[in-house]
N, CA, C and O atoms as a GROMACS GRO file, in nm:
protein
  628
    1UNK      N    1   2.074  -1.172   2.187
    1UNK     CA    2   2.042  -1.042   2.128
    1UNK      C    3   2.027  -0.938   2.238
    1UNK      O    4   1.963  -0.962   2.341
    2UNK      N    5   2.086  -0.824   2.216
    2UNK     CA    6   2.072  -0.715   2.312
    2UNK      C    7   1.931  -0.658   2.308
    2UNK      O    8   1.873  -0.626   2.412
    3UNK      N    9   1.875  -0.644   2.186
    3UNK     CA   10   1.740  -0.593   2.170
    3UNK      C   11   1.654  -0.704   2.113
    3UNK      O   12   1.686  -0.759   2.007
    4UNK      N   13   1.547  -0.738   2.181
    4UNK     CA   14   1.464  -0.853   2.142
    4UNK      C   15   1.358  -0.818   2.038
    4UNK      O   16   1.305  -0.908   1.971
    5UNK      N   17   1.325  -0.690   2.025
    5UNK     CA   18   1.223  -0.648   1.929
    5UNK      C   19   1.281  -0.536   1.842
    5UNK      O   20   1.336  -0.438   1.891
    6UNK      N   21   1.266  -0.554   1.712
    6UNK     CA   22   1.308  -0.454   1.616
    6UNK      C   23   1.183  -0.387   1.562
    6UNK      O   24   1.096  -0.453   1.505
    7UNK      N   25   1.172  -0.256   1.580
    7UNK     CA   26   1.057  -0.178   1.536
    7UNK      C   27   1.098  -0.101   1.410
    7UNK      O   28   1.188  -0.016   1.416
    8UNK      N   29   1.032  -0.131   1.298
    8UNK     CA   30   1.071  -0.073   1.169
    8UNK      C   31   0.957   0.003   1.102
    8UNK      O   32   0.839  -0.027   1.123
    9UNK      N   33   0.995   0.100   1.022
    9UNK     CA   34   0.904   0.161   0.926
    9UNK      C   35   0.908   0.070   0.802
    9UNK      O   36   0.985  -0.025   0.799
   10UNK      N   37   0.827   0.098   0.702
   10UNK     CA   38   0.826   0.014   0.583
   10UNK      C   39   0.885   0.088   0.463
   10UNK      O   40   0.999   0.061   0.423
   11UNK      N   41   0.808   0.179   0.405
   11UNK     CA   42   0.854   0.250   0.285
   11UNK      C   43   0.978   0.333   0.316
   11UNK      O   44   0.981   0.410   0.412
   12UNK      N   45   1.078   0.315   0.232
   12UNK     CA   46   1.202   0.392   0.239
   12UNK      C   47   1.285   0.363   0.363
   12UNK      O   48   1.378   0.437   0.396
   13UNK      N   49   1.252   0.254   0.430
   13UNK     CA   50   1.333   0.203   0.540
   13UNK      C   51   1.372   0.059   0.509
   13UNK      O   52   1.490   0.025   0.508
   14UNK      N   53   1.273  -0.025   0.484
   14UNK     CA   54   1.302  -0.164   0.447
   14UNK      C   55   1.288  -0.186   0.297
   14UNK      O   56   1.364  -0.263   0.239
   15UNK      N   57   1.193  -0.120   0.234
   15UNK     CA   58   1.172  -0.135   0.089
   15UNK      C   59   1.176   0.001   0.019
   15UNK      O   60   1.157   0.106   0.082
   16UNK      N   61   1.201  -0.002  -0.110
   16UNK     CA   62   1.209   0.119  -0.193
   16UNK      C   63   1.069   0.162  -0.236
   16UNK      O   64   1.041   0.173  -0.356
   17UNK      N   65   0.983   0.186  -0.139
   17UNK     CA   66   0.842   0.214  -0.166
   17UNK      C   67   0.816   0.341  -0.244
   17UNK      O   68   0.739   0.340  -0.340
   18UNK      N   69   0.879   0.449  -0.205
   18UNK     CA   70   0.855   0.574  -0.276
   18UNK      C   71   0.911   0.568  -0.416
   18UNK      O   72   0.843   0.603  -0.513
   19UNK      N   73   1.033   0.524  -0.427
   19UNK     CA   74   1.102   0.518  -0.556
   19UNK      C   75   1.032   0.427  -0.657
   19UNK      O   76   1.024   0.459  -0.775
   20UNK      N   77   0.982   0.312  -0.609
   20UNK     CA   78   0.930   0.210  -0.702
   20UNK      C   79   0.778   0.202  -0.709
   20UNK      O   80   0.724   0.140  -0.801
   21UNK      N   81   0.708   0.262  -0.612
   21UNK     CA   82   0.561   0.252  -0.611
   21UNK      C   83   0.495   0.390  -0.607
   21UNK      O   84   0.423   0.428  -0.700
   22UNK      N   85   0.518   0.464  -0.500
   22UNK     CA   86   0.443   0.588  -0.476
   22UNK      C   87   0.475   0.698  -0.578
   22UNK      O   88   0.384   0.762  -0.630
   23UNK      N   89   0.602   0.720  -0.605
   23UNK     CA   90   0.637   0.823  -0.702
   23UNK      C   91   0.590   0.787  -0.843
   23UNK      O   92   0.531   0.872  -0.910
   24UNK      N   93   0.613   0.664  -0.893
   24UNK     CA   94   0.560   0.631  -1.026
   24UNK      C   95   0.408   0.646  -1.034
   24UNK      O   96   0.355   0.684  -1.138
   25UNK      N   97   0.337   0.616  -0.924
   25UNK     CA   98   0.192   0.635  -0.924
   25UNK      C   99   0.158   0.783  -0.936
   25UNK      O  100   0.063   0.821  -1.005
   26UNK      N  101   0.236   0.868  -0.869
   26UNK     CA  102   0.214   1.012  -0.880
   26UNK      C  103   0.238   1.060  -1.023
   26UNK      O  104   0.159   1.138  -1.077
   27UNK      N  105   0.345   1.014  -1.084
   27UNK     CA  106   0.375   1.053  -1.222
   27UNK      C  107   0.260   1.012  -1.314
   27UNK      O  108   0.219   1.089  -1.401
   28UNK      N  109   0.209   0.892  -1.294
   28UNK     CA  110   0.096   0.846  -1.376
   28UNK      C  111  -0.028   0.932  -1.353
   28UNK      O  112  -0.098   0.967  -1.447
   29UNK      N  113  -0.054   0.967  -1.226
   29UNK     CA  114  -0.169   1.052  -1.194
   29UNK      C  115  -0.159   1.187  -1.264
   29UNK      O  116  -0.257   1.235  -1.322
   30UNK      N  117  -0.042   1.248  -1.259
   30UNK     CA  118  -0.023   1.378  -1.325
   30UNK      C  119  -0.040   1.363  -1.476
   30UNK      O  120  -0.103   1.446  -1.541
   31UNK      N  121   0.017   1.257  -1.532
   31UNK     CA  122   0.008   1.234  -1.677
   31UNK      C  123  -0.138   1.221  -1.721
   31UNK      O  124  -0.177   1.275  -1.824
   32UNK      N  125  -0.218   1.149  -1.642
   32UNK     CA  126  -0.358   1.124  -1.678
   32UNK      C  127  -0.448   1.242  -1.644
   32UNK      O  128  -0.530   1.284  -1.725
   33UNK      N  129  -0.432   1.295  -1.522
   33UNK     CA  130  -0.527   1.395  -1.471
   33UNK      C  131  -0.487   1.539  -1.499
   33UNK      O  132  -0.572   1.627  -1.510
   34UNK      N  133  -0.356   1.563  -1.510
   34UNK     CA  134  -0.307   1.700  -1.534
   34UNK      C  135  -0.198   1.699  -1.640
   34UNK      O  136  -0.083   1.733  -1.612
   35UNK      N  137  -0.234   1.661  -1.764
   35UNK     CA  138  -0.132   1.654  -1.870
   35UNK      C  139  -0.067   1.789  -1.900
   35UNK      O  140   0.034   1.795  -1.969
   36UNK      N  141  -0.126   1.896  -1.849
   36UNK     CA  142  -0.070   2.029  -1.867
   36UNK      C  143   0.049   2.054  -1.775
   36UNK      O  144   0.121   2.154  -1.792
   37UNK      N  145   0.072   1.965  -1.679
   37UNK     CA  146   0.181   1.982  -1.582
   37UNK      C  147   0.292   1.881  -1.606
   37UNK      O  148   0.270   1.773  -1.661
   38UNK      N  149   0.411   1.919  -1.565
   38UNK     CA  150   0.526   1.829  -1.564
   38UNK      C  151   0.540   1.777  -1.420
   38UNK      O  152   0.548   1.858  -1.327
   39UNK      N  153   0.541   1.645  -1.399
   39UNK     CA  154   0.556   1.595  -1.262
   39UNK      C  155   0.689   1.640  -1.201
   39UNK      O  156   0.788   1.657  -1.272
   40UNK      N  157   0.689   1.659  -1.070
   40UNK     CA  158   0.813   1.693  -1.001
   40UNK      C  159   0.910   1.575  -1.010
   40UNK      O  160   0.868   1.462  -1.036
   41UNK      N  161   1.036   1.600  -0.989
   41UNK     CA  162   1.138   1.494  -0.988
   41UNK      C  163   1.119   1.407  -0.863
   41UNK      O  164   1.049   1.446  -0.770
   42UNK      N  165   1.182   1.292  -0.863
   42UNK     CA  166   1.178   1.205  -0.745
   42UNK      C  167   1.230   1.278  -0.622
   42UNK      O  168   1.171   1.270  -0.515
   43UNK      N  169   1.340   1.350  -0.638
   43UNK     CA  170   1.398   1.424  -0.526
   43UNK      C  171   1.299   1.528  -0.473
   43UNK      O  172   1.281   1.542  -0.352
   44UNK      N  173   1.234   1.599  -0.564
   44UNK     CA  174   1.135   1.699  -0.524
   44UNK      C  175   1.012   1.633  -0.462
   44UNK      O  176   0.952   1.689  -0.370
   45UNK      N  177   0.974   1.515  -0.510
   45UNK     CA  178   0.861   1.441  -0.453
   45UNK      C  179   0.889   1.408  -0.306
   45UNK      O  180   0.800   1.420  -0.222
   46UNK      N  181   1.012   1.366  -0.276
   46UNK     CA  182   1.049   1.340  -0.137
   46UNK      C  183   1.030   1.466  -0.053
   46UNK      O  184   0.979   1.460   0.059
   47UNK      N  185   1.072   1.580  -0.106
   47UNK     CA  186   1.055   1.707  -0.033
   47UNK      C  187   0.908   1.740  -0.012
   47UNK      O  188   0.868   1.781   0.098
   48UNK      N  189   0.826   1.722  -0.116
   48UNK     CA  190   0.683   1.753  -0.106
   48UNK      C  191   0.614   1.665  -0.002
   48UNK      O  192   0.516   1.706   0.059
   49UNK      N  193   0.664   1.543   0.016
   49UNK     CA  194   0.606   1.453   0.116
   49UNK      C  195   0.620   1.509   0.257
   49UNK      O  196   0.542   1.476   0.346
   50UNK      N  197   0.721   1.594   0.276
   50UNK     CA  198   0.744   1.650   0.409
   50UNK      C  199   0.696   1.794   0.421
   50UNK      O  200   0.652   1.836   0.528
   51UNK      N  201   0.705   1.869   0.314
   51UNK     CA  202   0.660   2.008   0.316
   51UNK      C  203   0.605   2.042   0.178
   51UNK      O  204   0.684   2.053   0.085
   52UNK      N  205   0.480   2.058   0.161
   52UNK     CA  206   0.374   2.083   0.260
   52UNK      C  207   0.308   1.957   0.315
   52UNK      O  208   0.212   1.966   0.392
   53UNK      N  209   0.357   1.840   0.277
   53UNK     CA  210   0.291   1.714   0.310
   53UNK      C  211   0.220   1.664   0.186
   53UNK      O  212   0.167   1.743   0.108
   54UNK      N  213   0.219   1.532   0.168
   54UNK     CA  214   0.168   1.476   0.043
   54UNK      C  215   0.021   1.513   0.019
   54UNK      O  216  -0.016   1.548  -0.093
   55UNK      N  217  -0.061   1.505   0.122
   55UNK     CA  218  -0.204   1.539   0.105
   55UNK      C  219  -0.222   1.683   0.061
   55UNK      O  220  -0.295   1.712  -0.034
   56UNK      N  221  -0.155   1.774   0.130
   56UNK     CA  222  -0.167   1.915   0.095
   56UNK      C  223  -0.115   1.943  -0.045
   56UNK      O  224  -0.173   2.020  -0.120
   57UNK      N  225  -0.005   1.879  -0.080
   57UNK     CA  226   0.051   1.898  -0.213
   57UNK      C  227  -0.046   1.849  -0.321
   57UNK      O  228  -0.070   1.919  -0.419
   58UNK      N  229  -0.102   1.730  -0.302
   58UNK     CA  230  -0.195   1.675  -0.401
   58UNK      C  231  -0.320   1.762  -0.414
   58UNK      O  232  -0.373   1.778  -0.524
   59UNK      N  233  -0.367   1.817  -0.302
   59UNK     CA  234  -0.485   1.904  -0.307
   59UNK      C  235  -0.458   2.033  -0.384
   59UNK      O  236  -0.551   2.095  -0.436
   60UNK      N  237  -0.331   2.073  -0.391
   60UNK     CA  238  -0.295   2.191  -0.471
   60UNK      C  239  -0.297   2.158  -0.620
   60UNK      O  240  -0.319   2.247  -0.703
   61UNK      N  241  -0.275   2.032  -0.655
   61UNK     CA  242  -0.269   1.991  -0.796
   61UNK      C  243  -0.403   1.949  -0.853
   61UNK      O  244  -0.434   1.976  -0.969
   62UNK      N  245  -0.482   1.881  -0.771
   62UNK     CA  246  -0.601   1.813  -0.821
   62UNK      C  247  -0.730   1.866  -0.759
   62UNK      O  248  -0.732   1.909  -0.644
   63UNK      N  249  -0.836   1.863  -0.838
   63UNK     CA  250  -0.970   1.896  -0.788
   63UNK      C  251  -1.016   1.780  -0.698
   63UNK      O  252  -0.956   1.672  -0.702
   64UNK      N  253  -1.121   1.800  -0.619
   64UNK     CA  254  -1.172   1.689  -0.538
   64UNK      C  255  -1.209   1.566  -0.622
   64UNK      O  256  -1.186   1.453  -0.580
   65UNK      N  257  -1.264   1.588  -0.740
   65UNK     CA  258  -1.298   1.476  -0.828
   65UNK      C  259  -1.172   1.404  -0.877
   65UNK      O  260  -1.167   1.282  -0.883
   66UNK      N  261  -1.072   1.483  -0.912
   66UNK     CA  262  -0.946   1.423  -0.957
   66UNK      C  263  -0.876   1.349  -0.842
   66UNK      O  264  -0.808   1.249  -0.865
   67UNK      N  265  -0.894   1.398  -0.720
   67UNK     CA  266  -0.833   1.331  -0.604
   67UNK      C  267  -0.885   1.189  -0.589
   67UNK      O  268  -0.811   1.100  -0.549
   68UNK      N  269  -1.012   1.168  -0.621
   68UNK     CA  270  -1.069   1.033  -0.614
   68UNK      C  271  -0.996   0.942  -0.713
   68UNK      O  272  -0.957   0.831  -0.678
   69UNK      N  273  -0.978   0.989  -0.835
   69UNK     CA  274  -0.907   0.911  -0.937
   69UNK      C  275  -0.760   0.893  -0.899
   69UNK      O  276  -0.704   0.784  -0.917
   70UNK      N  277  -0.698   0.997  -0.847
   70UNK     CA  278  -0.557   0.988  -0.803
   70UNK      C  279  -0.542   0.878  -0.699
   70UNK      O  280  -0.448   0.799  -0.703
   71UNK      N  281  -0.635   0.874  -0.605
   71UNK     CA  282  -0.631   0.772  -0.499
   71UNK      C  283  -0.646   0.632  -0.558
   71UNK      O  284  -0.580   0.538  -0.514
   72UNK      N  285  -0.732   0.618  -0.658
   72UNK     CA  286  -0.750   0.488  -0.725
   72UNK      C  287  -0.620   0.444  -0.794
   72UNK      O  288  -0.582   0.328  -0.787
   73UNK      N  289  -0.555   0.537  -0.861
   73UNK     CA  290  -0.428   0.507  -0.929
   73UNK      C  291  -0.324   0.463  -0.827
   73UNK      O  292  -0.251   0.366  -0.849
   74UNK      N  293  -0.316   0.534  -0.716
   74UNK     CA  294  -0.219   0.503  -0.610
   74UNK      C  295  -0.248   0.366  -0.549
   74UNK      O  296  -0.156   0.286  -0.531
   75UNK      N  297  -0.375   0.338  -0.518
   75UNK     CA  298  -0.410   0.208  -0.459
   75UNK      C  299  -0.379   0.094  -0.556
   75UNK      O  300  -0.330  -0.012  -0.515
   76UNK      N  301  -0.406   0.114  -0.684
   76UNK     CA  302  -0.376   0.011  -0.784
   76UNK      C  303  -0.226  -0.014  -0.790
   76UNK      O  304  -0.182  -0.130  -0.798
   77UNK      N  305  -0.147   0.091  -0.785
   77UNK     CA  306   0.000   0.076  -0.786
   77UNK      C  307   0.047  -0.002  -0.664
   77UNK      O  308   0.134  -0.088  -0.675
   78UNK      N  309  -0.010   0.028  -0.548
   78UNK     CA  310   0.030  -0.044  -0.426
   78UNK      C  311  -0.005  -0.192  -0.434
   78UNK      O  312   0.070  -0.276  -0.384
   79UNK      N  313  -0.117  -0.222  -0.496
   79UNK     CA  314  -0.160  -0.362  -0.508
   79UNK      C  315  -0.077  -0.439  -0.611
   79UNK      O  316  -0.051  -0.558  -0.593
   80UNK      N  317  -0.035  -0.371  -0.716
   80UNK     CA  318   0.031  -0.440  -0.828
   80UNK      C  319   0.183  -0.444  -0.821
   80UNK      O  320   0.245  -0.536  -0.873
   81UNK      N  321   0.243  -0.346  -0.758
   81UNK     CA  322   0.389  -0.338  -0.758
   81UNK      C  323   0.445  -0.380  -0.622
   81UNK      O  324   0.393  -0.340  -0.517
   82UNK      N  325   0.549  -0.459  -0.626
   82UNK     CA  326   0.617  -0.501  -0.503
   82UNK      C  327   0.756  -0.440  -0.506
   82UNK      O  328   0.840  -0.480  -0.587
   83UNK      N  329   0.782  -0.343  -0.418
   83UNK     CA  330   0.913  -0.279  -0.419
   83UNK      C  331   1.022  -0.372  -0.367
   83UNK      O  332   0.997  -0.461  -0.286
   84UNK      N  333   1.142  -0.350  -0.416
   84UNK     CA  334   1.257  -0.429  -0.371
   84UNK      C  335   1.294  -0.389  -0.228
   84UNK      O  336   1.280  -0.273  -0.189
   85UNK      N  337   1.341  -0.487  -0.152
   85UNK     CA  338   1.399  -0.458  -0.022
   85UNK      C  339   1.534  -0.392  -0.045
   85UNK      O  340   1.605  -0.426  -0.141
   86UNK      N  341   1.571  -0.300   0.041
   86UNK     CA  342   1.703  -0.239   0.030
   86UNK      C  343   1.810  -0.346   0.049
   86UNK      O  344   1.790  -0.444   0.121
   87UNK      N  345   1.922  -0.325  -0.017
   87UNK     CA  346   2.032  -0.421  -0.011
   87UNK      C  347   2.069  -0.450   0.134
   87UNK      O  348   2.096  -0.358   0.213
   88UNK      N  349   2.070  -0.577   0.167
   88UNK     CA  350   2.109  -0.621   0.301
   88UNK      C  351   1.995  -0.629   0.401
   88UNK      O  352   2.010  -0.692   0.505
   89UNK      N  353   1.881  -0.566   0.372
   89UNK     CA  354   1.771  -0.562   0.469
   89UNK      C  355   1.710  -0.700   0.491
   89UNK      O  356   1.689  -0.740   0.605
   90UNK      N  357   1.681  -0.774   0.385
   90UNK     CA  358   1.622  -0.907   0.401
   90UNK      C  359   1.719  -0.999   0.476
   90UNK      O  360   1.677  -1.078   0.560
   91UNK      N  361   1.847  -0.988   0.445
   91UNK     CA  362   1.948  -1.069   0.514
   91UNK      C  363   1.952  -1.034   0.663
   91UNK      O  364   1.959  -1.123   0.748
   92UNK      N  365   1.946  -0.905   0.693
   92UNK     CA  366   1.945  -0.860   0.832
   92UNK      C  367   1.824  -0.918   0.906
   92UNK      O  368   1.837  -0.971   1.015
   93UNK      N  369   1.706  -0.907   0.845
   93UNK     CA  370   1.584  -0.958   0.908
   93UNK      C  371   1.590  -1.109   0.927
   93UNK      O  372   1.550  -1.160   1.031
   94UNK      N  373   1.640  -1.178   0.828
   94UNK     CA  374   1.650  -1.324   0.835
   94UNK      C  375   1.741  -1.365   0.951
   94UNK      O  376   1.706  -1.453   1.030
   95UNK      N  377   1.856  -1.302   0.960
   95UNK     CA  378   1.952  -1.333   1.067
   95UNK      C  379   1.896  -1.295   1.204
   95UNK      O  380   1.908  -1.372   1.300
   96UNK      N  381   1.836  -1.179   1.213
   96UNK     CA  382   1.780  -1.130   1.340
   96UNK      C  383   1.673  -1.226   1.391
   96UNK      O  384   1.671  -1.261   1.509
   97UNK      N  385   1.583  -1.267   1.302
   97UNK     CA  386   1.475  -1.358   1.343
   97UNK      C  387   1.531  -1.497   1.375
   97UNK      O  388   1.481  -1.563   1.466
   98UNK      N  389   1.634  -1.541   1.302
   98UNK     CA  390   1.695  -1.671   1.330
   98UNK      C  391   1.756  -1.674   1.469
   98UNK      O  392   1.766  -1.780   1.531
   99UNK      N  393   1.797  -1.558   1.519
   99UNK     CA  394   1.855  -1.549   1.654
   99UNK      C  395   1.748  -1.527   1.761
   99UNK      O  396   1.780  -1.507   1.878
  100UNK      N  397   1.623  -1.532   1.721
  100UNK     CA  398   1.514  -1.519   1.817
  100UNK      C  399   1.454  -1.380   1.828
  100UNK      O  400   1.368  -1.358   1.914
  101UNK      N  401   1.496  -1.288   1.744
  101UNK     CA  402   1.442  -1.153   1.748
  101UNK      C  403   1.300  -1.146   1.693
  101UNK      O  404   1.261  -1.224   1.606
  102UNK      N  405   1.226  -1.053   1.746
  102UNK     CA  406   1.089  -1.028   1.700
  102UNK      C  407   1.090  -0.900   1.618
  102UNK      O  408   1.171  -0.810   1.643
  103UNK      N  409   1.000  -0.891   1.519
  103UNK     CA  410   0.996  -0.776   1.430
  103UNK      C  411   0.854  -0.719   1.425
  103UNK      O  412   0.757  -0.793   1.407
  104UNK      N  413   0.844  -0.588   1.442
  104UNK     CA  414   0.717  -0.517   1.427
  104UNK      C  415   0.737  -0.406   1.324
  104UNK      O  416   0.840  -0.338   1.325
  105UNK      N  417   0.638  -0.387   1.237
  105UNK     CA  418   0.643  -0.281   1.136
  105UNK      C  419   0.530  -0.182   1.166
  105UNK      O  420   0.415  -0.220   1.182
  106UNK      N  421   0.567  -0.055   1.172
  106UNK     CA  422   0.471   0.053   1.193
  106UNK      C  423   0.488   0.149   1.075
  106UNK      O  424   0.596   0.203   1.054
  107UNK      N  425   0.380   0.170   1.000
  107UNK     CA  426   0.392   0.245   0.875
  107UNK      C  427   0.264   0.321   0.844
  107UNK      O  428   0.157   0.292   0.898
  108UNK      N  429   0.276   0.418   0.755
  108UNK     CA  430   0.157   0.485   0.703
  108UNK      C  431   0.096   0.409   0.586
  108UNK      O  432  -0.014   0.442   0.543
  109UNK      N  433   0.165   0.308   0.535
  109UNK     CA  434   0.107   0.224   0.429
  109UNK      C  435   0.004   0.129   0.488
  109UNK      O  436   0.012   0.096   0.607
  110UNK      N  437  -0.094   0.086   0.410
  110UNK     CA  438  -0.193  -0.010   0.460
  110UNK      C  439  -0.127  -0.142   0.502
  110UNK      O  440  -0.036  -0.190   0.434
  111UNK      N  441  -0.172  -0.198   0.612
  111UNK     CA  442  -0.113  -0.322   0.666
  111UNK      C  443  -0.117  -0.435   0.564
  111UNK      O  444  -0.020  -0.510   0.553
  112UNK      N  445  -0.227  -0.449   0.490
  112UNK     CA  446  -0.235  -0.561   0.395
  112UNK      C  447  -0.132  -0.546   0.282
  112UNK      O  448  -0.084  -0.646   0.229
  113UNK      N  449  -0.099  -0.424   0.246
  113UNK     CA  450   0.001  -0.401   0.142
  113UNK      C  451   0.140  -0.439   0.195
  113UNK      O  452   0.218  -0.502   0.125
  114UNK      N  453   0.168  -0.401   0.318
  114UNK     CA  454   0.297  -0.435   0.380
  114UNK      C  455   0.312  -0.586   0.387
  114UNK      O  456   0.417  -0.641   0.351
  115UNK      N  457   0.209  -0.654   0.434
  115UNK     CA  458   0.215  -0.801   0.443
  115UNK      C  459   0.239  -0.862   0.305
  115UNK      O  460   0.317  -0.956   0.291
  116UNK      N  461   0.173  -0.807   0.203
  116UNK     CA  462   0.191  -0.857   0.066
  116UNK      C  463   0.337  -0.842   0.022
  116UNK      O  464   0.391  -0.933  -0.042
  117UNK      N  465   0.400  -0.730   0.054
  117UNK     CA  466   0.538  -0.709   0.016
  117UNK      C  467   0.630  -0.813   0.081
  117UNK      O  468   0.719  -0.866   0.016
  118UNK      N  469   0.607  -0.841   0.208
  118UNK     CA  470   0.688  -0.944   0.276
  118UNK      C  471   0.656  -1.082   0.219
  118UNK      O  472   0.747  -1.162   0.196
  119UNK      N  473   0.530  -1.111   0.198
  119UNK     CA  474   0.490  -1.243   0.146
  119UNK      C  475   0.546  -1.270   0.007
  119UNK      O  476   0.567  -1.386  -0.030
  120UNK      N  477   0.571  -1.166  -0.071
  120UNK     CA  478   0.624  -1.183  -0.206
  120UNK      C  479   0.774  -1.212  -0.209
  120UNK      O  480   0.828  -1.251  -0.312
  121UNK      N  481   0.840  -1.193  -0.097
  121UNK     CA  482   0.985  -1.215  -0.092
  121UNK      C  483   1.015  -1.364  -0.084
  121UNK      O  484   0.942  -1.438  -0.017
  122UNK      N  485   1.121  -1.411  -0.152
  122UNK     CA  486   1.155  -1.554  -0.147
  122UNK      C  487   1.179  -1.607  -0.006
  122UNK      O  488   1.160  -1.727   0.019
  123UNK      N  489   1.218  -1.523   0.086
  123UNK     CA  490   1.242  -1.564   0.224
  123UNK      C  491   1.126  -1.525   0.316
  123UNK      O  492   1.146  -1.502   0.435
  124UNK      N  493   1.007  -1.518   0.261
  124UNK     CA  494   0.891  -1.470   0.338
  124UNK      C  495   0.880  -1.536   0.475
  124UNK      O  496   0.860  -1.468   0.575
  125UNK      N  497   0.894  -1.667   0.480
  125UNK     CA  498   0.880  -1.738   0.608
  125UNK      C  499   0.984  -1.694   0.710
  125UNK      O  500   0.957  -1.693   0.830
  126UNK      N  501   1.102  -1.658   0.664
  126UNK     CA  502   1.210  -1.622   0.755
  126UNK      C  503   1.211  -1.474   0.794
  126UNK      O  504   1.269  -1.439   0.896
  127UNK      N  505   1.148  -1.389   0.716
  127UNK     CA  506   1.156  -1.244   0.743
  127UNK      C  507   1.023  -1.180   0.780
  127UNK      O  508   1.020  -1.063   0.818
  128UNK      N  509   0.914  -1.254   0.771
  128UNK     CA  510   0.780  -1.198   0.795
  128UNK      C  511   0.772  -1.137   0.936
  128UNK      O  512   0.810  -1.202   1.033
  129UNK      N  513   0.722  -1.013   0.948
  129UNK     CA  514   0.709  -0.949   1.079
  129UNK      C  515   0.608  -1.022   1.169
  129UNK      O  516   0.514  -1.086   1.121
  130UNK      N  517   0.631  -1.011   1.298
  130UNK     CA  518   0.538  -1.066   1.397
  130UNK      C  519   0.413  -0.978   1.408
  130UNK      O  520   0.305  -1.027   1.440
  131UNK      N  521   0.430  -0.850   1.382
  131UNK     CA  522   0.320  -0.754   1.393
  131UNK      C  523   0.335  -0.649   1.284
  131UNK      O  524   0.445  -0.599   1.260
  132UNK      N  525   0.224  -0.616   1.219
  132UNK     CA  526   0.222  -0.509   1.118
  132UNK      C  527   0.109  -0.414   1.154
  132UNK      O  528  -0.008  -0.454   1.161
  133UNK      N  529   0.143  -0.290   1.177
  133UNK     CA  530   0.043  -0.186   1.203
  133UNK      C  531   0.058  -0.081   1.094
  133UNK      O  532   0.158  -0.008   1.089
  134UNK      N  533  -0.041  -0.073   1.008
  134UNK     CA  534  -0.039   0.022   0.899
  134UNK      C  535  -0.128   0.141   0.928
  134UNK      O  536  -0.163   0.169   1.043
  135UNK      N  537  -0.164   0.210   0.820
  135UNK     CA  538  -0.249   0.329   0.832
  135UNK      C  539  -0.375   0.296   0.908
  135UNK      O  540  -0.439   0.194   0.884
  136UNK      N  541  -0.412   0.383   1.000
  136UNK     CA  542  -0.535   0.368   1.077
  136UNK      C  543  -0.609   0.500   1.069
  136UNK      O  544  -0.548   0.606   1.077
  137UNK      N  545  -0.741   0.494   1.054
  137UNK     CA  546  -0.821   0.616   1.047
  137UNK      C  547  -0.812   0.698   1.176
  137UNK      O  548  -0.828   0.820   1.174
  138UNK      N  549  -0.788   0.631   1.287
  138UNK     CA  550  -0.776   0.698   1.416
  138UNK      C  551  -0.633   0.751   1.432
  138UNK      O  552  -0.539   0.672   1.444
  139UNK      N  553  -0.614   0.883   1.432
  139UNK     CA  554  -0.479   0.939   1.444
  139UNK      C  555  -0.405   0.893   1.570
  139UNK      O  556  -0.282   0.890   1.571
  140UNK      N  557  -0.478   0.858   1.674
  140UNK     CA  558  -0.414   0.812   1.798
  140UNK      C  559  -0.352   0.673   1.781
  140UNK      O  560  -0.273   0.629   1.864
  141UNK      N  561  -0.389   0.604   1.672
  141UNK     CA  562  -0.339   0.468   1.650
  141UNK      C  563  -0.244   0.458   1.530
  141UNK      O  564  -0.223   0.349   1.476
  142UNK      N  565  -0.189   0.570   1.488
  142UNK     CA  566  -0.091   0.568   1.379
  142UNK      C  567   0.025   0.660   1.416
  142UNK      O  568   0.011   0.751   1.498
  143UNK      N  569   0.139   0.635   1.353
  143UNK     CA  570   0.252   0.721   1.383
  143UNK      C  571   0.223   0.864   1.339
  143UNK      O  572   0.153   0.884   1.240
  144UNK      N  573   0.272   0.961   1.408
  144UNK     CA  574   0.376   0.956   1.511
  144UNK      C  575   0.328   0.929   1.653
  144UNK      O  576   0.407   0.940   1.747
  145UNK      N  577   0.203   0.894   1.672
  145UNK     CA  578   0.155   0.859   1.806
  145UNK      C  579   0.239   0.742   1.860
  145UNK      O  580   0.281   0.657   1.783
  146UNK      N  581   0.263   0.738   1.991
  146UNK     CA  582   0.338   0.625   2.048
  146UNK      C  583   0.258   0.495   2.053
  146UNK      O  584   0.316   0.389   2.076
  147UNK      N  585   0.126   0.502   2.033
  147UNK     CA  586   0.042   0.382   2.046
  147UNK      C  587   0.092   0.264   1.964
  147UNK      O  588   0.102   0.154   2.019
  148UNK      N  589   0.125   0.280   1.833
  148UNK     CA  590   0.171   0.162   1.758
  148UNK      C  591   0.296   0.098   1.818
  148UNK      O  592   0.306  -0.025   1.825
  149UNK      N  593   0.390   0.180   1.862
  149UNK     CA  594   0.513   0.125   1.921
  149UNK      C  595   0.483   0.046   2.048
  149UNK      O  596   0.552  -0.051   2.079
  150UNK      N  597   0.383   0.088   2.121
  150UNK     CA  598   0.347   0.020   2.246
  150UNK      C  599   0.283  -0.117   2.218
  150UNK      O  600   0.269  -0.198   2.310
  151UNK      N  601   0.244  -0.143   2.094
  151UNK     CA  602   0.183  -0.271   2.059
  151UNK      C  603   0.287  -0.374   2.016
  151UNK      O  604   0.252  -0.490   1.990
  152UNK      N  605   0.413  -0.334   2.008
  152UNK     CA  606   0.518  -0.426   1.962
  152UNK      C  607   0.518  -0.552   2.046
  152UNK      O  608   0.492  -0.547   2.167
  153UNK      N  609   0.546  -0.667   1.983
  153UNK     CA  610   0.541  -0.794   2.056
  153UNK      C  611   0.639  -0.794   2.173
  153UNK      O  612   0.756  -0.759   2.156
  154UNK      N  613   0.592  -0.834   2.290
  154UNK     CA  614   0.681  -0.834   2.407
  154UNK      C  615   0.785  -0.945   2.398
  154UNK      O  616   0.769  -1.043   2.325
  155UNK      N  617   0.892  -0.926   2.473
  155UNK     CA  618   0.995  -1.029   2.484
  155UNK      C  619   0.934  -1.149   2.554
  155UNK      O  620   0.873  -1.135   2.661
  156UNK      N  621   0.949  -1.265   2.496
  156UNK     CA  622   0.888  -1.386   2.553
  156UNK      C  623   0.969  -1.442   2.669
  156UNK      O  624   0.923  -1.533   2.737
  157UNK      N  625   1.090  -1.391   2.693
  157UNK     CA  626   1.175  -1.443   2.801
  157UNK      C  627   1.165  -1.359   2.925
  157UNK      O  628   1.230  -1.389   3.025
   0.00000   0.00000   0.00000
């Protein structure tokens, strides 16, 4: 292998996280908490995640009390739904690891949720990452900081 460590994001890179988990949770939150509103489309949801940012967008829609409930709905969705891996991704990971490659995942999703998604796959033993770094309360320890990438498993050779 030319590159011994593969550093990946999780949602919308390896799995269909936004499409199958995060956006449906948002639609449910709007339906329950703001029935007077029509949820944005999936395409628009992707845009809102980047501008003004998901937190800022949600704060425009929901009161602080509603934000607590919105967060509960989102966490429940993450715990209950396992998004599909993108076509070819599990095969790529399986082959890469079979050749001795190491895999690290750096994501804004919680680490335990990411591990659950990999563990639920039929090839869990063959594709499971060597390291998973998810959301951290310390901004210096989450992306886009370089700190998570610096924790990637070193080449053993």
